[in-house]
C-alpha positions, 0 to 999 in steps of 0.5 A, spaced: 499 500 499 502 507 497 504 511 504 500 517 504 504 524 501 507 528 507 502 534 507 505 538 513 508 544 510 516 546 511 514 550 517 511 544 520 504 547 520 498 544 518 495 545 511 489 547 513 485 547 507 486 539 506 483 534 511 487 527 513 486 523 508 489 529 503 482 532 500 480 538 499 476 542 504 473 548 506 475 550 513 470 551 518 471 558 522 465 558 526 469 558 532 473 564 530 472 570 533 470 577 529 476 581 529 479 586 524 482 584 518 487 587 513 491 585 508 496 588 503 498 585 496 502 588 491 505 586 483 507 589 477 506 589 469 512 590 466 512 593 459 515 598 455 517 605 457 513 607 451 507 604 455 509 607 461 509 614 458 502 613 454 499 611 460 501 616 464 498 621 459 492 617 459 494 616 451 492 609 450 487 607 444 483 605 450 482 610 454 482 610 462 487 604 463 488 606 471 480 607 472 478 601 468 483 597 472 482 600 479 475 597 478 476 591 475 481 589 481 475 592 486 470 588 483 474 582 483 476 583 490 468 582 492 468 575 487 474 572 490 469 567 494 467 565 486 473 564 483 477 560 488 474 554 491 475 554 497 475 561 500 469 564 504 464 569 502 466 575 506 463 582 508 468 587 505 469 593 509 474 596 504 478 595 497 483 599 495 487 599 489 492 604 487 498 604 482 505 607 480 510 607 475 518 605 474 521 607 468 518 600 465 513 598 469 506 599 472 506 597 480 499 595 482 498 595 490 491 592 493 489 593 500 482 589 503 479 590 510 474 586 513 472 585 520 470 577 521 473 570 523 478 570 517 483 573 513 482 578 506 489 575 503 486 572 497 482 578 496 487 583 496 491 578 491 485 577 487 485 585 486 492 585 484 491 579 480 485 581 476 487 589 475 494 587 472 490 582 467 486 588 466 492 593 465 495 588 460 489 588 456 489 595 455 496 595 453 497 589 449 495 593 442 502 597 443 506 592 447 503 584 447 509 582 450 507 585 457 509 581 463 504 580 469 510 579 475 511 579 482 504 578 485 505 577 492 502 578 499 506 584 502 502 584 509 496 582 513 493 584 519 488 581 524 486 574 527 490 570 533 497 570 529 497 579 528 501 582 524 505 579 519 510 583 513 513 580 508 521 581 509 524 587 506 529 584 502 523 580 499 519 586 497 519 589 490 522 597 490 517 602 491 515 605 484 519 612 483 514 616 482 510 614 489 509 619 494 514 619 500 511 618 506 511 624 510 515 624 517 512 626 523 516 633 524 512 634 517 506 632 519 507 636 526 510 643 522 503 643 518 498 640 522 492 645 521 495 649 515 489 651 511 490 649 504 485 649 498 484 644 492 481 647 485 479 643 479 479 646 472 475 641 468 468 643 464 467 635 464 467 635 471 463 641 473 458 638 468 457 632 472 460 628 465 467 626 467 470 623 473 474 627 478 481 624 478 486 628 480 483 633 485 482 627 491 489 626 489 491 632 491 487 633 497 489 626 500 496 628 499 495 634 503 491 631 509 496 626 509 501 631 511 496 635 516 493 640 513 486 642 514 484 641 506 477 645 503 475 642 496 476 640 492 472 645 488 470 645 481 470 650 476 469 650 469 474 652 465 471 658 463 469 660 470 477 659 472 478 666 474 472 665 480 474 659 482 481 662 484 477 668 487 474 662 492 480 658 493 483 664 496 477 666 500 480 665 508 487 666 506 489 659 506 497 658 507 496 654 499 492 653 493 494 647 489 489 647 482 489 641 477 487 643 470 486 648 464 494 648 463 495 646 457 495 649 449 487 648 449 483 655 447 479 653 453 485 652 458 485 659 462 488 657 469 495 660 468 492 667 465 487 667 471 493 665 476 497 670 473 493 676 473 492 675 481 500 673 483 503 678 486 510 674 485 512 668 481 516 663 483 518 660 476 523 655 479 517 651 482 513 651 475 520 648 471 521 643 476 514 640 475 515 641 468 522 637 468 519 632 472 513 631 468 519 630 461 522 624 464 515 620 463 512 624 457 514 629 452 507 632 453 509 635 459 512 641 455 506 643 453 504 645 460 503 652 462 502 652 469 505 657 473 507 658 481 507 664 486 505 668 491 498 672 492 499 676 499 502 670 503 498 664 500 502 660 495 499 658 489 501 653 484 498 650 478 499 643 476 496 639 470 489 635 469 492 628 468 493 623 474 500 623 472 502 630 472 499 631 478 503 625 482 509 629 479 508 635 481 507 633 488 513 629 488 516 636 486 513 639 492 514 634 497 520 636 499 520 643 499 513 645 501 515 646 508 520 650 507 517 654 502 511 655 507 515 657 512 519 663 509 512 665 506 510 666 513 516 670 515 520 664 518 525 658 515 532 659 513 534 663 507 540 659 505 
């Protein structure tokens, strides 16, 4: 009689989805306590620099590449129990899918949350996998050789084992344009500082287009302790009124997005220049230079930066990639800039 295979994994634990005879089974979790569960998974679509540039500029033949992949990942996480035979049906409280870029890859990260007797690792992994496959579908006309790589669990929280984190040496390097996590000093320095986010978009103002840039800026500022007003949304033709609204109450910072290109309706730079007391040309040029590393289209941005009284005003492009580039430029200088404008800070 053939001896049964050894079903004990290398770490000595039991494979929970197999019974004592090696048959697949669904684990009974009825005796487990409900706890808050969080899982983070990641992966990347390795492609060409051309594809990365096109996706960042939202210029692929199939438009809204990242938005489509994000929705696909979220929808897949919600249906993991139908795709993976032995998974439980979970009441997910949140699924978040985000993207970043390197020179030749689009990185994917998914965070899934629930409160229940079993973890959400498979939901996070499924979100990454399906978002990655959707990216492949969206870019294959330009790069059919794109490869989905490194789908992996990064961390998980909850249950009797508590926190687990993948070893740093095994974790892929972060995307080049991912926003740096603010340190504690930055948050304390900017805690409660008023800032306004302004969106120039006729489509968003009319309700025919999703705002994909205003929330990025608001999240960036809130993570650094700012008290954020907005996003305020104005049609391109009304952006001068929008700037007046954004400046109401004398916030320390106004960041606008959109209306900086060469279209006949793009009027954000002109409306901003009409209000500025002093320009900050180096900031605007640094934002353009950062964008040029990803796409030549960045040279078409006419965004400006400067001061209206003691309020710093910065124009960013209207694409998510352009906004991320602009925020990456502002990240290391924002605290120092605001301190100088307020009358403090070093002047070296």
